[in-house]
C-alpha positions in Angstrom: -20.5 2.2 -35.6 -19.1 1.4 -32.1 -16.7 -1.6 -32.2 -17.1 -4.6 -29.9 -13.7 -4.0 -28.5 -14.6 -0.4 -27.7 -17.7 -1.6 -25.9 -15.7 -4.1 -23.9 -13.2 -1.4 -22.9 -16.1 0.8 -21.7 -17.5 -2.0 -19.8 -14.1 -2.8 -18.2 -13.7 0.8 -17.0 -17.3 0.8 -15.6 -16.7 -2.5 -13.7 -13.5 -1.0 -12.2 -15.2 2.1 -11.1 -17.9 0.1 -9.4 -15.6 -2.5 -7.9 -12.4 -1.9 -6.0 -12.8 1.9 -5.8 -16.5 1.9 -4.7 -17.1 4.8 -2.3 -15.7 4.3 1.2 -18.1 5.2 4.0 -18.3 5.8 7.7 -20.3 2.6 8.0 -17.7 0.6 6.2 -14.9 1.7 8.5 -17.1 1.5 11.6 -17.7 -2.2 10.8 -14.0 -2.9 10.7 -12.0 -0.3 12.7 -8.8 -1.8 11.4 -9.5 0.0 8.2 -9.2 3.3 10.0 -5.5 2.6 10.2 -5.2 3.1 6.5 -1.9 1.8 5.3 -1.5 0.0 8.6 -4.3 -2.4 7.6 -2.9 -5.9 7.9 -3.0 -7.8 4.5 -6.5 -8.9 3.9 -7.4 -12.6 3.7 -7.4 -13.9 0.1 -10.6 -15.7 -0.7 -11.1 -15.0 -4.5 -10.5 -17.7 -7.1 -8.4 -17.3 -10.2 -10.0 -17.3 -13.6 -8.6 -20.2 -15.7 -6.5 -19.2 -18.6 -7.9 -19.6 -22.1 -7.4 -23.0 -23.6 -3.8 -23.8 -24.6 -2.2 -21.0 -22.5 0.2 -21.8 -19.6 1.9 -19.4 -17.2 5.7 -18.9 -17.7 6.6 -15.6 -15.9 5.5 -13.3 -13.1 6.4 -9.7 -12.8 5.8 -8.4 -9.2 6.1 -5.3 -7.0 5.2 -5.7 -3.3 5.2 -3.5 -0.3 7.0 -4.7 2.8 4.7 -6.7 5.2 3.3 -5.6 8.5 5.8 -3.6 10.6 6.2 -1.9 13.9 5.8 1.9 14.3 8.7 3.7 12.8 10.1 4.5 16.3 9.5 4.3 20.0 8.5 8.0 20.3 4.7 7.5 20.5 5.0 4.9 23.2 7.6 6.8 25.3 5.7 10.1 25.0 2.3 8.6 26.0 3.7 6.4 28.8 5.8 9.3 30.2 2.8 11.6 30.2 0.4 9.2 31.8 3.0 8.2 34.4 3.5 11.9 35.3 -0.3 12.3 35.6 -0.5 9.2 37.8 2.3 10.5 40.1 0.5 13.8 40.5 -2.9 12.3 41.0 -4.3 13.7 37.8 -5.2 10.5 36.0 -8.6 8.9 35.5 -9.4 5.1 35.9 -9.4 4.8 32.1 -6.0 6.5 32.0 -4.6 4.0 34.5 -5.9 1.1 32.4 -4.5 2.6 29.2 -1.1 3.1 30.9 -1.0 -0.6 31.8 -1.9 -1.5 28.2 0.9 0.7 26.8 3.5 -0.9 29.1 2.4 -4.4 28.0 2.6 -3.6 24.3 5.9 -1.7 24.7 7.6 -4.8 25.9 7.2 -6.2 22.4 7.7 -3.1 20.4 10.6 -1.4 22.2 13.7 -1.0 20.0 12.0 -2.4 16.9 11.0 0.8 15.2 10.3 0.1 11.5 11.1 -3.6 11.7 9.1 -6.2 9.9 6.9 -8.0 12.4 6.5 -11.8 12.5 3.1 -11.3 10.9 4.8 -9.3 8.0 7.0 -12.3 7.3 4.1 -14.7 7.3 2.2 -12.5 4.9 4.9 -12.6 2.3 5.5 -16.3 2.7 1.8 -16.9 2.1 1.7 -14.7 -1.0 4.6 -16.5 -2.4 3.2 -20.0 -1.7 -0.1 -19.0 -3.4 1.8 -17.7 -6.4 3.7 -21.0 -6.7 0.5 -23.0 -6.4 -1.4 -20.9 -8.8 1.2 -20.8 -11.5 3.3 -24.0 -11.1 4.4 -24.2 -14.7 6.3 -20.9 -14.2 8.4 -22.4 -11.4 9.0 -26.0 -12.2 12.3 -27.1 -13.4 15.6 -25.1 -13.5 14.1 -21.6 -13.4 15.6 -18.4 -12.1 14.1 -15.7 -9.8 15.5 -12.3 -9.6 14.6 -10.6 -6.3 15.6 -7.1 -5.2 14.5 -4.8 -2.5 15.1 -1.2 -1.4 17.9 -0.6 1.0 15.4 -0.6 3.9 15.8 -3.5 6.3 12.1 -4.5 6.4 11.9 -4.7 2.6 14.9 -7.0 2.5 13.3 -9.2 5.2 10.1 -9.3 3.2 12.0 -10.4 0.2 13.7 -13.1 2.2 10.4 -14.4 3.6 8.8 -14.3 0.1 11.6 -16.3 -1.5 11.6 -18.8 1.4 8.0 -19.4 0.5 8.8 -20.0 -3.1 11.8 -22.3 -2.4 9.8 -24.2 0.2 7.6 -25.5 -2.7 10.2 -25.4 -5.5 13.6 -25.9 -3.8 15.4 -26.2 -7.2 14.8 -22.5 -8.0 17.9 -20.3 -8.4 17.2 -17.0 -6.6 19.4 -14.0 -7.1 19.0 -11.4 -4.2 19.9 -7.8 -4.4 19.6 -4.9 -1.8 21.6 -2.1 -3.3 21.4 1.6 -3.8 21.8 1.0 -7.6 18.2 -0.3 -7.8 16.7 2.6 -5.9 16.3 4.6 -9.2 13.2 2.5 -9.9 12.3 0.7 -6.7 11.8 3.9 -4.8 12.0 6.8 -7.1 10.8 10.4 -6.4 11.8 13.4 -8.4 12.9 16.7 -6.7 9.9 18.4 -8.2 7.6 15.9 -6.7 9.2 16.1 -3.3 8.8 19.9 -3.3 5.1 19.4 -4.1 4.4 16.7 -1.6 6.8 17.5 1.3 7.2 21.3 1.1 5.5 23.6 3.6 4.5 25.9 0.7 2.8 23.5 -1.6 -0.6 24.4 -3.0 -2.4 22.0 -0.8 -0.7 22.7 2.6 -2.9 25.5 3.9 -6.1 23.9 2.8 -5.0 20.7 4.5 -4.2 22.5 7.7 -7.7 23.8 7.9 -9.1 20.4 7.0 -7.2 18.7 9.8 -8.3 21.4 12.3 -11.9 20.6 11.4 -11.5 16.9 11.7 -9.3 16.3 14.7 -11.1 17.1 17.9 -9.1 15.6 20.8 -10.8 17.2 23.8 -13.1 14.3 24.7 -10.2 11.8 24.5 -7.9 14.0 26.6 -10.6 14.5 29.3 -11.2 10.8 29.4 -7.6 10.1 30.4 -6.7 13.1 32.7 -8.7 14.3 35.6 -7.2 17.7 36.3 -7.8 20.8 34.0 -4.6 22.5 35.1 -2.6 19.4 34.3 -4.1 19.3 30.8 -3.6 23.0 30.2 0.1 22.9 31.3 1.3 19.4 30.4 -0.8 18.0 27.5 -0.6 18.8 23.8 -4.1 17.4 22.8 -3.5 17.0 19.1 -0.1 15.4 19.5 -1.5 13.0 22.1 -4.5 12.0 19.9 -2.2 11.3 16.9 0.2 9.2 19.0 -2.7 7.1 20.2 -4.1 6.9 16.7 -0.9 5.4 15.3 -0.5 3.0 18.3 -4.1 1.8 17.9 -3.6 1.4 14.1 -0.5 -0.7 14.5 -1.9 -3.2 17.0 -3.3 -5.3 14.1 0.3 -5.8 12.8 2.0 -7.0 15.9 1.9 -10.2 18.1 0.3 -8.7 21.2 -3.2 -9.5 20.1 -5.1 -9.2 23.4 -4.8 -5.4 23.7 -6.6 -2.7 21.8 -6.8 1.0 22.0 -9.8 1.6 19.7 -12.0 1.9 22.7 -10.5 5.2 23.7 -11.8 6.7 20.4 -15.3 6.9 19.1 -15.8 5.5 15.6 -16.5 9.0 14.3 -13.1 10.2 15.7 -11.3 7.4 14.0 -13.1 8.0 10.7 -12.3 11.7 10.8 -8.6 11.2 11.6 -8.4 8.5 8.9 -9.7 11.1 6.4 -6.8 13.3 7.2 -4.3 10.5 6.8 -6.0 9.3 3.7 -5.8 12.7 2.1 -2.1 13.0 2.9 -1.3 9.7 1.3 -3.4 10.6 -1.7 -1.8 14.0 -2.2 1.7 12.7 -1.7 1.6 9.5 -3.7 -1.4 9.2 -6.0 -2.8 11.4 -8.8 -4.2 14.5 -7.2 -5.7 16.9 -9.6 -3.5 19.8 -8.7 -0.3 17.8 -9.3 -0.9 17.5 -13.1 0.5 14.0 -13.0 3.7 15.0 -11.3 3.3 12.6 -8.3 2.1 9.7 -10.4 5.1 10.1 -12.7 7.4 8.8 -9.9 6.4 5.3 -11.0 7.7 5.9 -14.6 11.1 4.3 -14.0 9.4 1.3 -12.3 7.1 0.8 -15.3 10.0 1.1 -17.6 11.8 -1.6 -15.6 8.8 -3.8 -15.7 8.6 -3.6 -19.5 12.3 -4.2 -19.9 12.4 -7.2 -17.6 9.4 -8.7 -19.4 11.1 -8.4 -22.7 14.1 -10.3 -21.3 12.0 -13.0 -19.7 10.1 -13.5 -22.9 13.3 -13.9 -24.9 15.6 -15.9 -22.6 13.1 -18.5 -21.4 14.6 -19.3 -18.0 13.3 -16.5 -15.9 10.4 -17.5 -13.6 9.8 -14.2 -11.8 11.1 -10.7 -11.2 10.3 -9.8 -7.6 10.6 -6.2 -6.3 10.0 -5.1 -2.7 9.5 -1.5 -1.6 7.0 0.8 0.1 3.4 2.1 0.1 4.7 5.3 -1.6 5.7 3.2 -4.6 2.7 0.9 -4.8 0.3 3.9 -4.9 1.8 5.8 -7.9 2.3 2.5 -9.7 -1.5 1.7 -9.3 -2.2 5.2 -10.7 0.2 5.0 -13.6 -1.0 1.6 -14.6 -4.6 2.8 -14.1 -5.6 -0.3 -12.2 -9.2 -0.3 -11.2 -9.6 3.5 -11.2 -6.7 4.3 -8.8 -5.6 7.1 -11.1 -8.7 9.1 -10.1 -8.1 12.9 -9.9 -9.8 14.6 -7.0 -9.5 18.3 -5.9 -11.1 18.9 -2.5 -9.8 17.1 0.7 -13.4 16.4 1.8 -14.1 14.5 -1.4 -11.0 12.2 -1.5 -12.4 9.4 0.7 -15.4 9.1 -1.6 -13.2 8.2 -4.5 -9.9 6.9 -3.1 -8.9 4.9 0.0 -5.4 4.1 1.2 -6.3 0.8 2.8 -7.7 -0.4 -0.5 -4.6 0.8 -2.4 -1.8 -0.4 -0.2 -2.4 -2.4 3.0 0.6 -4.0 4.6 2.2 -6.5 2.1 0.2 -5.0 -0.8 1.3 -6.2 -4.2 0.8 -5.9 -7.9 1.5 -9.0 -10.1 1.5 -9.3 -13.8 1.3 -13.0 -14.8 2.4 -13.9 -18.3 0.9 -16.9 -20.3 2.0 -18.3 -23.6 0.5 -20.9 -26.1 2.3 -23.2 -28.5 2.0 -20.6 -31.3 4.0 -18.1 -29.2 1.1 -15.8 -28.5 1.4 -14.1 -25.1 -1.4 -12.8 -22.8 -1.2 -11.3 -19.3 -3.5 -10.7 -16.4 -3.0 -8.1 -13.6 -3.5 -8.9 -9.9 -3.8 -6.3 -7.2 -3.5 -7.9 -3.7 -4.0 -11.2 -5.5 -7.3 -10.2 -7.0 -7.8 -10.0 -10.7 -8.2 -6.4 -11.8 -9.0 -4.1 -14.7 -6.8 -1.9 -16.8 -8.1 0.4 -19.6 -7.0 -1.8 -22.5 -9.5 -3.5 -24.7 -10.0 -7.2 -24.4 -12.5 -9.9 -25.3 -11.3 -12.3 -22.6 -11.0 -10.4 -19.3 -9.0 -10.7 -17.0 -6.6 -11.6 -19.8 -5.1 -9.0 -22.2 -2.9 -9.4 -25.2 0.7 -8.5 -24.1 1.3 -6.6 -27.3 -1.7 -4.3 -26.6 -0.6 -3.8 -23.0 3.0 -3.0 -23.8 2.0 -0.6 -26.5 -0.5 1.1 -24.3 1.9 1.7 -21.4 4.7 2.8 -23.7 2.4 5.5 -25.1 1.2 6.4 -21.6 4.7 6.9 -20.4 5.4 9.3 -23.2 2.2 11.2 -22.4 2.9 11.5 -18.7 6.5 12.7 -19.3 5.2 15.3 -21.7 2.5 16.3 -19.2 5.1 16.8 -16.4 7.4 18.7 -18.8 4.6 21.1 -19.6 4.4 22.1 -15.9 7.8 23.6 -15.9 
C-alpha cells in the first residue's frame, strides 16, 4: 500500500516539474527580451505572498546564500572594441545610418560604465537592500531583540558591496542587530568552491562537451545580417570586422543595459528576437554545462556545492543550540547558486540533460540565477521545541524532494537527514568517476 507521505512526495516533485522549471520557449523570451540576457536578468519583482506557518510556530533563524546584485560588464573591452570599430568605419565612410546611431548610443552609455568593470551597480545595491527589508518584515521574530547576524562574502568587491547593502537594509529596520562582517580568503572553501577535476571538465579545451558545443554555437550564431546593418562597405567588413566577436560584444552590452542607470538606451533593436534567442541558447548551455548537473558530468559539477551545504547544516545546528543567531548570510556568484540549486534539488534544477539543443527546454539560467538571486532556508520553532523549515528561491516558496504533509514546510530532522545522505551519495558518485 502506498503511504500518504509517499503520495505527497510524488505530488511535490510533480508540482516542481510543472512550476519553476516549465519549458522555456522562444515566445517567452520574445515577450521579455531582458530574459535573453540570461544571468544578466535584473532581479524580478517579488509579488508572491508567503504561506503562514502552522499554528504555534514562529521564525527564529534564516540561512541564506545570495548572488551579488546587478553589475556592470566585467571590463571595458566590449565598449572600447565596438566604439573603436564604428569610429574607424565612420572616418572611412563605411558606416550606415544605423551604425552612426548605435555609435552615439555606445558613447552615451560608456560615460556611465567606463572604469567600472565588474562593479556593483546602484540597482544591484537597491536589490539587496530590498531583499533584506522583505526578510525583516516577513520574519520579524527572528530579528527582534539582541540578535546576531553573521555575514560573509567572497573576496570579490561586488559581493562585499552586496553584503553591505543587504545588512544596511536589515539594520535600517532593526538597528539593534549585531552584524559580524567577513570578506576573507578563509571562507572561499565553501562560498566559492570548485574542485580541480570540475575545472578541467568545465574550462578545459578538451572536455567531452567542447567540440559538440563549438558546432552548436556555429549553428546558432549568424552575425551577417547584424554586421551588414552597421557597415556599408563589403571590403571594410572583410578586412576589419570579426563578425562573431562583434555580435557577442553587442549581445553582452545589450544584456547589461537592464542592470545600469542609463535607462533610455537599448541595443535590442539591432538584433532580431530569433537572433537573441539563439545566442541565449548558447550562453544558457555554457552555464548549464559549467555549473549545474549535466548528464555527462556524473554529478562532478554539482558536487562543487558540497562544502556549502555542509556549512549550511553546521551553521543551522549552531543557531538551533545557541539561541542568539538571527541569520547566516552568504554572498557569492551565479556559479555557486546554480550547483547549490542542483544539490538541494530545488524545483527540479538538478535535471540531467545530454544534448545542447535540449537544455533550454528543461533548464534556464535566468530562472536559476538572475542578478541578486538567492536561496533562503527559514527556520520555525514551537513551544515544544519542534523545528520546521521552508525553502525560498528568489523569495518564492519552493519544493524539495522530502516528504511533507504541510508544504511549503518540512520537518528539519527529515531535511537534515536527507541532505546528509545526499552528500554521501554525491561524494561516492564523484569518487567512482576516478
